[in-house]
Phi, psi and omega in degrees: 000145183283154180256122179259118186292336180281337184258088179261135176251125173256162182305320181276000182284141177277119183250129172238116186223152178222156171230122185235141178223127183048043175078006179248134174282121181270326180201152177216146180228139171220102185200187183227357188260051180242134181264350182202164175293325177300322180296319181296312183298318181295315180300315178298319181294320178297317178294324186291332183076216183261134180205165180234133174128198184261124178245158179242117177263128180237117180244125177237123171266099183293333177289315182269341173087032180231162181224138178239123178245124183226137176269144179218112178270135181214158172237050178282074184293155175295151179291149182288138171295142180298139179289142176278125180273125179273144177288133179287141180289146182292148180295127178083002180278152180255138180284143175255119179255116189298319181284350181260001182261000000 
């Protein structure tokens, strides 16, 4: 993510931030313990989890009076479900076909 030199975050600054994707709010933060704009954005991405599409990060520093809006395209797809392992047929066993008996 790019760093904007004008938007500096200090530890005591009141930060209000959101992450929205496709009109849905995925994550929001309202706190004071961030030492950089990058830390705020990382926290939002960690809270949001996996999603696909164009997201909008909005960070408002209530103490200093600025707002940063950033678009973020991502392919953070959901994790694949574990595959169901089928039991291997026993050696020498005969298959039973219900409709053929």
